[in-house]
Biopython code that builds the backbone (N, CA, C, O; Angstrom):
import numpy as np
from Bio.PDB.StructureBuilder import StructureBuilder

atoms = [
    (1, "MET", "N", (0.781, -1.607, -0.297)),
    (1, "MET", "CA", (0.084, -0.039, -0.133)),
    (1, "MET", "C", (1.379, 1.454, -0.113)),
    (1, "MET", "O", (2.475, 1.628, 0.420)),
    (2, "GLU", "N", (0.465, 2.280, -1.019)),
    (2, "GLU", "CA", (1.450, 3.401, -0.942)),
    (2, "GLU", "C", (1.659, 3.834, 0.642)),
    (2, "GLU", "O", (2.789, 3.838, 1.130)),
    (3, "ASP", "N", (1.065, 4.019, 1.032)),
    (3, "ASP", "CA", (0.623, 5.106, 3.104)),
    (3, "ASP", "C", (1.770, 3.614, 3.148)),
    (3, "ASP", "O", (2.502, 3.876, 2.194)),
    (4, "ASP", "N", (2.049, 2.865, 3.470)),
    (4, "ASP", "CA", (3.326, 2.764, 4.226)),
    (4, "ASP", "C", (4.268, 2.635, 3.865)),
    (4, "ASP", "O", (5.136, 2.507, 4.728)),
    (5, "LEU", "N", (4.631, 2.593, 2.662)),
    (5, "LEU", "CA", (6.465, 3.112, 1.634)),
    (5, "LEU", "C", (6.281, 4.263, 2.110)),
    (5, "LEU", "O", (7.312, 4.743, 2.581)),
    (6, "ILE", "N", (5.400, 4.893, 2.177)),
    (6, "ILE", "CA", (5.479, 6.593, 3.266)),
    (6, "ILE", "C", (5.756, 7.284, 4.674)),
    (6, "ILE", "O", (6.233, 8.212, 5.329)),
    (7, "GLN", "N", (4.961, 5.885, 4.594)),
    (7, "GLN", "CA", (5.545, 6.162, 6.052)),
    (7, "GLN", "C", (6.936, 5.464, 7.356)),
    (7, "GLN", "O", (7.448, 5.798, 8.425)),
    (8, "GLU", "N", (7.015, 4.218, 6.228)),
    (8, "GLU", "CA", (8.278, 3.677, 6.172)),
    (8, "GLU", "C", (9.493, 4.784, 6.592)),
    (8, "GLU", "O", (10.219, 4.978, 7.567)),
    (9, "LEU", "N", (9.147, 5.713, 4.547)),
    (9, "LEU", "CA", (10.339, 6.609, 4.127)),
    (9, "LEU", "C", (10.512, 8.170, 5.345)),
    (9, "LEU", "O", (11.240, 9.155, 5.470)),
    (10, "THR", "N", (9.443, 7.602, 5.952)),
    (10, "THR", "CA", (9.033, 9.117, 6.984)),
    (10, "THR", "C", (10.248, 8.491, 8.132)),
    (10, "THR", "O", (11.378, 8.943, 7.949)),
    (11, "GLU", "N", (10.094, 7.553, 9.216)),
    (11, "GLU", "CA", (10.842, 6.901, 10.079)),
    (11, "GLU", "C", (12.460, 6.725, 9.978)),
    (11, "GLU", "O", (13.388, 7.012, 10.734)),
    (12, "MET", "N", (12.362, 6.102, 8.656)),
    (12, "MET", "CA", (14.023, 5.177, 7.986)),
    (12, "MET", "C", (14.721, 7.261, 7.927)),
    (12, "MET", "O", (15.828, 7.482, 8.417)),
    (13, "LEU", "N", (14.196, 8.028, 7.529)),
    (13, "LEU", "CA", (14.670, 10.007, 7.150)),
    (13, "LEU", "C", (14.786, 10.525, 8.537)),
    (13, "LEU", "O", (15.532, 11.434, 8.902)),
    (14, "ILE", "N", (14.049, 9.916, 9.185)),
    (14, "ILE", "CA", (14.572, 10.890, 11.131)),
    (14, "ILE", "C", (15.129, 10.224, 12.025)),
    (14, "ILE", "O", (15.486, 10.709, 13.098)),
    (15, "GLU", "N", (15.330, 8.542, 11.561)),
    (15, "GLU", "CA", (16.582, 7.547, 12.242)),
    (15, "GLU", "C", (17.883, 7.950, 11.157)),
    (15, "GLU", "O", (19.015, 8.051, 11.630)),
    (16, "THR", "N", (17.698, 8.125, 9.994)),
    (16, "THR", "CA", (18.821, 8.341, 9.101)),
    (16, "THR", "C", (19.613, 10.036, 9.462)),
    (16, "THR", "O", (20.724, 10.553, 9.572)),
    (17, "CYS", "N", (18.565, 10.279, 9.514)),
    (17, "CYS", "CA", (18.926, 12.296, 9.290)),
    (17, "CYS", "C", (19.210, 12.639, 11.151)),
    (17, "CYS", "O", (19.577, 13.721, 11.609)),
    (18, "ARG", "N", (18.922, 11.427, 11.915)),
    (18, "ARG", "CA", (18.855, 12.290, 13.271)),
    (18, "ARG", "C", (18.324, 13.253, 13.502)),
    (18, "ARG", "O", (18.808, 14.310, 13.907)),
    (19, "VAL", "N", (16.880, 12.896, 13.183)),
    (19, "VAL", "CA", (15.477, 14.526, 12.812)),
    (19, "VAL", "C", (15.203, 14.855, 14.692)),
    (19, "VAL", "O", (14.866, 14.001, 15.511)),
    (20, "THR", "N", (15.418, 16.025, 14.914)),
    (20, "THR", "CA", (15.413, 15.689, 16.217)),
    (20, "THR", "C", (13.745, 16.980, 16.642)),
    (20, "THR", "O", (13.235, 17.099, 17.756)),
    (21, "ASP", "N", (13.487, 17.408, 15.893)),
    (21, "ASP", "CA", (13.011, 17.996, 16.174)),
    (21, "ASP", "C", (11.200, 17.255, 16.307)),
    (21, "ASP", "O", (11.039, 16.144, 15.803)),
    (22, "PRO", "N", (10.531, 17.637, 16.679)),
    (22, "PRO", "CA", (9.188, 16.359, 16.095)),
    (22, "PRO", "C", (8.811, 16.988, 15.039)),
    (22, "PRO", "O", (8.864, 18.183, 14.748)),
    (23, "VAL", "N", (8.393, 16.009, 14.444)),
    (23, "VAL", "CA", (7.349, 16.256, 12.975)),
    (23, "VAL", "C", (6.344, 15.349, 13.420)),
    (23, "VAL", "O", (6.061, 14.410, 14.165)),
    (24, "LEU", "N", (5.790, 16.515, 12.155)),
    (24, "LEU", "CA", (4.386, 16.115, 12.321)),
    (24, "LEU", "C", (3.467, 14.910, 11.698)),
    (24, "LEU", "O", (3.507, 14.170, 10.715)),
    (25, "THR", "N", (2.447, 15.176, 13.052)),
    (25, "THR", "CA", (1.787, 13.325, 12.238)),
    (25, "THR", "C", (1.318, 13.930, 11.400)),
    (25, "THR", "O", (1.377, 13.323, 10.331)),
    (26, "GLU", "N", (0.681, 15.230, 11.318)),
    (26, "GLU", "CA", (-0.168, 14.947, 9.519)),
    (26, "GLU", "C", (0.861, 15.299, 8.504)),
    (26, "GLU", "O", (0.813, 16.320, 7.818)),
    (27, "LEU", "N", (1.753, 14.434, 8.450)),
    (27, "LEU", "CA", (2.682, 15.256, 6.910)),
    (27, "LEU", "C", (2.362, 15.087, 5.701)),
    (27, "LEU", "O", (2.072, 13.897, 5.577)),
    (28, "SER", "N", (2.209, 15.844, 4.341)),
    (28, "SER", "CA", (1.956, 16.294, 3.847)),
    (28, "SER", "C", (3.024, 15.440, 3.017)),
    (28, "SER", "O", (4.156, 15.899, 3.170)),
    (29, "PRO", "N", (2.959, 14.107, 2.018)),
    (29, "PRO", "CA", (3.539, 13.820, 1.328)),
    (29, "PRO", "C", (4.208, 14.211, 0.336)),
    (29, "PRO", "O", (5.068, 13.417, -0.046)),
    (30, "ASP", "N", (4.084, 15.456, -0.386)),
    (30, "ASP", "CA", (4.183, 16.280, -1.257)),
    (30, "ASP", "C", (5.456, 17.394, 0.068)),
    (30, "ASP", "O", (6.439, 18.024, -0.323)),
    (31, "ALA", "N", (5.094, 17.323, 1.204)),
    (31, "ALA", "CA", (6.044, 19.016, 0.980)),
    (31, "ALA", "C", (7.515, 18.910, 0.865)),
    (31, "ALA", "O", (7.937, 17.818, 1.246)),
    (32, "PRO", "N", (7.993, 19.352, 0.641)),
    (32, "PRO", "CA", (9.826, 18.826, 0.331)),
    (32, "PRO", "C", (10.182, 18.659, 1.356)),
    (32, "PRO", "O", (10.029, 19.226, 2.438)),
    (33, "LEU", "N", (11.157, 17.072, 0.688)),
    (33, "LEU", "CA", (11.736, 17.024, 1.463)),
    (33, "LEU", "C", (13.713, 17.580, 2.392)),
    (33, "LEU", "O", (14.392, 17.148, 3.324)),
    (34, "ILE", "N", (13.855, 18.994, 1.107)),
    (34, "ILE", "CA", (15.362, 18.804, 1.641)),
    (34, "ILE", "C", (15.269, 20.805, 1.743)),
    (34, "ILE", "O", (14.378, 21.255, 1.022)),
    (35, "GLY", "N", (15.880, 21.612, 2.339)),
    (35, "GLY", "CA", (15.659, 22.873, 2.152)),
    (35, "GLY", "C", (15.522, 23.435, 3.095)),
    (35, "GLY", "O", (15.681, 22.566, 3.952)),
    (36, "PRO", "N", (15.238, 24.746, 3.804)),
    (36, "PRO", "CA", (14.478, 25.341, 4.902)),
    (36, "PRO", "C", (12.804, 25.116, 4.562)),
    (36, "PRO", "O", (12.222, 25.026, 5.643)),
    (37, "ASP", "N", (11.783, 24.987, 3.338)),
    (37, "ASP", "CA", (10.378, 24.708, 3.700)),
    (37, "ASP", "C", (10.407, 22.983, 4.259)),
    (37, "ASP", "O", (9.362, 22.396, 4.541)),
    (38, "SER", "N", (11.430, 22.494, 4.329)),
    (38, "SER", "CA", (11.421, 20.730, 4.804)),
    (38, "SER", "C", (11.528, 20.375, 6.608)),
    (38, "SER", "O", (12.234, 20.506, 7.607)),
    (39, "PRO", "N", (9.974, 19.730, 5.979)),
    (39, "PRO", "CA", (9.283, 19.178, 7.805)),
    (39, "PRO", "C", (10.381, 18.343, 8.743)),
    (39, "PRO", "O", (10.176, 18.106, 9.934)),
    (40, "PHE", "N", (11.760, 17.872, 7.911)),
    (40, "PHE", "CA", (12.315, 17.525, 8.169)),
    (40, "PHE", "C", (12.923, 18.139, 9.175)),
    (40, "PHE", "O", (12.990, 17.712, 10.328)),
    (41, "GLY", "N", (13.733, 19.937, 8.441)),
    (41, "GLY", "CA", (14.936, 20.463, 8.046)),
    (41, "GLY", "C", (15.700, 19.460, 7.852)),
    (41, "GLY", "O", (16.314, 19.018, 8.822)),
    (42, "LEU", "N", (15.883, 18.741, 6.333)),
    (42, "LEU", "CA", (16.901, 18.025, 6.128)),
    (42, "LEU", "C", (18.100, 19.629, 5.180)),
    (42, "LEU", "O", (17.668, 20.559, 4.498)),
    (43, "ASP", "N", (19.205, 19.398, 5.467)),
    (43, "ASP", "CA", (19.762, 19.889, 4.198)),
    (43, "ASP", "C", (21.126, 18.891, 3.792)),
    (43, "ASP", "O", (21.516, 17.891, 4.395)),
    (44, "SER", "N", (21.780, 19.619, 2.380)),
    (44, "SER", "CA", (22.553, 18.575, 0.915)),
    (44, "SER", "C", (22.591, 17.427, 1.515)),
    (44, "SER", "O", (22.158, 16.341, 1.130)),
    (45, "LEU", "N", (23.564, 17.941, 3.259)),
    (45, "LEU", "CA", (24.440, 16.452, 3.988)),
    (45, "LEU", "C", (22.984, 15.975, 3.626)),
    (45, "LEU", "O", (22.483, 15.812, 2.513)),
    (46, "ASP", "N", (22.455, 15.800, 4.863)),
    (46, "ASP", "CA", (21.245, 15.139, 4.998)),
    (46, "ASP", "C", (20.989, 14.074, 3.731)),
    (46, "ASP", "O", (21.385, 12.909, 3.767)),
    (47, "ALA", "N", (20.337, 14.604, 2.717)),
    (47, "ALA", "CA", (20.241, 14.057, 1.458)),
    (47, "ALA", "C", (21.943, 12.981, 0.362)),
    (47, "ALA", "O", (21.791, 12.262, -0.626)),
    (48, "VAL", "N", (22.375, 13.087, 0.588)),
    (48, "VAL", "CA", (23.657, 12.127, 0.552)),
    (48, "VAL", "C", (22.667, 10.940, 1.517)),
    (48, "VAL", "O", (21.885, 10.080, 1.110)),
    (49, "GLU", "N", (23.006, 11.247, 2.692)),
    (49, "GLU", "CA", (22.944, 10.003, 3.927)),
    (49, "GLU", "C", (21.822, 9.506, 3.044)),
    (49, "GLU", "O", (22.011, 8.761, 2.083)),
    (50, "VAL", "N", (19.990, 10.216, 3.641)),
    (50, "VAL", "CA", (18.996, 9.536, 3.203)),
    (50, "VAL", "C", (19.232, 8.456, 1.164)),
    (50, "VAL", "O", (18.499, 7.573, 0.720)),
    (51, "VAL", "N", (20.985, 9.325, 0.237)),
    (51, "VAL", "CA", (20.360, 8.811, -1.251)),
    (51, "VAL", "C", (21.063, 7.023, -0.262)),
    (51, "VAL", "O", (20.505, 5.926, -0.278)),
    (52, "VAL", "N", (22.093, 7.320, 0.294)),
    (52, "VAL", "CA", (23.221, 5.857, 0.724)),
    (52, "VAL", "C", (21.610, 5.298, 1.833)),
    (52, "VAL", "O", (21.176, 4.166, 1.621)),
    (53, "ALA", "N", (21.297, 5.690, 2.309)),
    (53, "ALA", "CA", (20.465, 4.784, 3.326)),
    (53, "ALA", "C", (19.772, 4.437, 2.114)),
    (53, "ALA", "O", (20.440, 3.429, 1.885)),
    (54, "VAL", "N", (18.638, 4.500, 0.786)),
    (54, "VAL", "CA", (17.174, 3.951, -0.008)),
    (54, "VAL", "C", (18.668, 2.947, -0.293)),
    (54, "VAL", "O", (18.693, 2.003, 0.497)),
    (55, "GLN", "N", (19.440, 2.967, -0.903)),
    (55, "GLN", "CA", (20.325, 2.051, -1.257)),
    (55, "GLN", "C", (20.084, 1.166, -0.652)),
    (55, "GLN", "O", (19.307, 0.268, -0.977)),
    (56, "ARG", "N", (20.674, 1.245, 0.293)),
    (56, "ARG", "CA", (20.581, 0.282, 1.077)),
    (56, "ARG", "C", (19.867, -0.485, 0.626)),
    (56, "ARG", "O", (19.917, -1.246, -0.340)),
    (57, "LYS", "N", (18.552, -0.070, 2.036)),
    (57, "LYS", "CA", (17.637, -0.593, 2.503)),
    (57, "LYS", "C", (16.617, -1.328, 1.105)),
    (57, "LYS", "O", (16.076, -2.429, 1.212)),
    (58, "TYR", "N", (16.557, -0.771, 0.307)),
    (58, "TYR", "CA", (15.689, -0.367, -0.932)),
    (58, "TYR", "C", (16.541, -1.195, -1.700)),
    (58, "TYR", "O", (15.760, -1.734, -2.483)),
    (59, "ASN", "N", (17.519, -1.559, -1.909)),
    (59, "ASN", "CA", (18.499, -1.865, -3.339)),
    (59, "ASN", "C", (18.279, -1.379, -4.400)),
    (59, "ASN", "O", (18.587, -1.997, -5.420)),
    (60, "VAL", "N", (17.873, -0.528, -4.439)),
    (60, "VAL", "CA", (17.692, 1.250, -5.182)),
    (60, "VAL", "C", (18.582, 2.177, -4.949)),
    (60, "VAL", "O", (18.924, 2.505, -3.813)),
    (61, "ARG", "N", (19.325, 2.998, -6.699)),
    (61, "ARG", "CA", (20.609, 3.754, -6.665)),
    (61, "ARG", "C", (19.786, 4.941, -7.506)),
    (61, "ARG", "O", (18.984, 4.673, -8.400)),
    (62, "ILE", "N", (19.978, 5.730, -7.255)),
    (62, "ILE", "CA", (20.004, 6.996, -6.904)),
    (62, "ILE", "C", (21.158, 7.774, -8.391)),
    (62, "ILE", "O", (21.292, 8.958, -8.698)),
    (63, "GLU", "N", (21.391, 7.322, -8.616)),
    (63, "GLU", "CA", (22.852, 8.439, -9.969)),
    (63, "GLU", "C", (23.140, 9.152, -10.294)),
    (63, "GLU", "O", (24.074, 8.896, -11.054)),
    (64, "ASN", "N", (22.892, 10.383, -10.225)),
    (64, "ASN", "CA", (23.356, 11.153, -10.198)),
    (64, "ASN", "C", (23.204, 12.668, -9.313)),
    (64, "ASN", "O", (22.022, 12.610, -8.976)),
    (65, "GLN", "N", (23.639, 13.721, -8.867)),
    (65, "GLN", "CA", (22.870, 14.909, -8.421)),
    (65, "GLN", "C", (21.596, 15.322, -9.391)),
    (65, "GLN", "O", (20.619, 15.633, -8.710)),
    (66, "GLU", "N", (21.400, 15.388, -10.622)),
    (66, "GLU", "CA", (20.263, 16.465, -11.073)),
    (66, "GLU", "C", (19.128, 14.939, -11.207)),
    (66, "GLU", "O", (18.101, 15.143, -11.856)),
    (67, "SER", "N", (19.321, 13.462, -10.605)),
    (67, "SER", "CA", (17.974, 12.576, -10.465)),
    (67, "SER", "C", (17.554, 12.877, -9.240)),
    (67, "SER", "O", (16.337, 13.002, -9.106)),
    (68, "SER", "N", (18.318, 13.045, -8.195)),
    (68, "SER", "CA", (18.015, 12.928, -6.866)),
    (68, "SER", "C", (17.880, 14.570, -6.444)),
    (68, "SER", "O", (17.276, 14.559, -5.371)),
    (69, "ARG", "N", (18.158, 15.889, -6.796)),
    (69, "ARG", "CA", (16.977, 16.622, -6.829)),
    (69, "ARG", "C", (15.675, 16.191, -6.928)),
    (69, "ARG", "O", (14.963, 16.257, -5.926)),
    (70, "GLN", "N", (15.306, 15.826, -7.810)),
    (70, "GLN", "CA", (14.002, 15.072, -8.725)),
    (70, "GLN", "C", (13.303, 14.571, -7.822)),
    (70, "GLN", "O", (12.332, 15.117, -7.300)),
    (71, "VAL", "N", (13.589, 13.862, -7.654)),
    (71, "VAL", "CA", (13.596, 11.730, -6.096)),
    (71, "VAL", "C", (14.016, 13.298, -4.642)),
    (71, "VAL", "O", (13.482, 13.339, -3.534)),
    (72, "LEU", "N", (14.601, 13.882, -4.940)),
    (72, "LEU", "CA", (14.308, 13.606, -3.375)),
    (72, "LEU", "C", (13.339, 14.784, -2.835)),
    (72, "LEU", "O", (13.079, 15.103, -1.675)),
    (73, "GLN", "N", (12.869, 15.348, -4.119)),
    (73, "GLN", "CA", (12.079, 16.708, -4.622)),
    (73, "GLN", "C", (10.667, 15.957, -2.517)),
    (73, "GLN", "O", (10.037, 16.830, -1.920)),
    (74, "SER", "N", (10.635, 15.137, -2.243)),
    (74, "SER", "CA", (8.564, 15.252, -1.693)),
    (74, "SER", "C", (9.310, 13.293, -1.184)),
    (74, "SER", "O", (10.320, 12.779, -1.666)),
    (75, "LEU", "N", (8.439, 12.717, -0.210)),
    (75, "LEU", "CA", (8.139, 11.557, 0.169)),
    (75, "LEU", "C", (7.072, 11.409, -1.043)),
    (75, "LEU", "O", (7.082, 10.257, -1.475)),
    (76, "ARG", "N", (6.701, 11.752, -1.314)),
    (76, "ARG", "CA", (5.606, 11.012, -3.037)),
    (76, "ARG", "C", (6.634, 10.898, -3.608)),
    (76, "ARG", "O", (7.001, 9.735, -3.773)),
    (77, "THR", "N", (7.586, 12.068, -4.181)),
    (77, "THR", "CA", (8.547, 11.428, -5.221)),
    (77, "THR", "C", (9.687, 10.690, -5.343)),
    (77, "THR", "O", (10.356, 10.381, -6.329)),
    (78, "LEU", "N", (9.835, 10.379, -3.782)),
    (78, "LEU", "CA", (11.081, 9.593, -3.721)),
    (78, "LEU", "C", (10.725, 7.870, -3.325)),
    (78, "LEU", "O", (11.401, 6.932, -3.747)),
    (79, "ALA", "N", (9.252, 7.707, -2.231)),
    (79, "ALA", "CA", (8.255, 6.643, -3.565)),
    (79, "ALA", "C", (8.136, 6.106, -4.431)),
    (79, "ALA", "O", (8.436, 5.065, -5.015)),
    (80, "ASP", "N", (7.633, 6.960, -4.486)),
    (80, "ASP", "CA", (7.167, 6.499, -6.514)),
    (80, "ASP", "C", (8.930, 6.434, -6.635)),
    (80, "ASP", "O", (9.244, 6.077, -5.499)),
    (81, "TYR", "N", (9.736, 6.535, -7.132)),
    (81, "TYR", "CA", (10.982, 6.703, -7.659)),
    (81, "TYR", "C", (11.156, 5.109, -7.150)),
    (81, "TYR", "O", (11.014, 4.101, -7.842)),
    (82, "ILE", "N", (11.399, 5.168, -6.159)),
    (82, "ILE", "CA", (12.241, 3.202, -5.374)),
    (82, "ILE", "C", (10.473, 2.622, -6.199)),
    (82, "ILE", "O", (10.501, 2.259, -7.375)),
    (83, "ARG", "N", (9.489, 2.620, -5.637)),
    (83, "ARG", "CA", (9.056, 1.495, -6.680)),
    (83, "ARG", "C", (8.902, 1.464, -8.160)),
    (83, "ARG", "O", (8.663, 0.463, -8.834)),
    (84, "SER", "N", (9.087, 2.830, -8.633)),
    (84, "SER", "CA", (9.932, 1.850, -10.401)),
    (84, "SER", "C", (10.720, 1.706, -10.781)),
    (84, "SER", "O", (10.986, 1.628, -11.980)),
    (85, "HIS", "N", (11.832, 1.561, -9.292)),
    (85, "HIS", "CA", (13.060, 0.610, -9.496)),
    (85, "HIS", "C", (13.813, -0.421, -9.194)),
    (85, "HIS", "O", (14.884, -0.867, -9.607)),
    (86, "ARG", "N", (12.363, -0.974, -7.683)),
    (86, "ARG", "CA", (12.626, -2.133, -7.095)),
    (86, "ARG", "C", (12.942, -3.652, -8.057)),
    (86, "ARG", "O", (12.220, -3.648, -9.053)),
    (87, "GLY", "N", (13.669, -4.675, -7.991)),
    (87, "GLY", "CA", (13.561, -5.288, -8.529)),
    (87, "GLY", "C", (12.817, -6.648, -9.082)),
    (87, "GLY", "O", (13.188, -7.172, -10.133)),
]
sb = StructureBuilder()
sb.init_structure("model")
sb.init_model(0)
sb.init_chain("A")
sb.init_seg("    ")
for serial, (resi, resn, name, xyz) in enumerate(atoms, 1):
    if name == "N":
        sb.init_residue(resn, " ", resi, " ")
    sb.init_atom(name, np.array(xyz, "f"), 0.0, 1.0, " ", f" {name:<3s}", serial, name[0])
structure = sb.get_structure()
């Protein structure tokens, strides 16, 4: 189910990037993941950690900086990418 993957990714982000500020329970899957508007407060260094964590957990590569910028726009874009690239 779609919400399961988004919930899983939310938990992975909080753990991987050591998010200490409480994240809203009613988090929009379309909220920005990285940058000043991110509910997670993630920056470009966190983005690298997310890419590595996705590769480890889901065995999905996010190739270059340009595609990672697209993929990491929101939880929804990340979940869609993982779904479409899983073996």
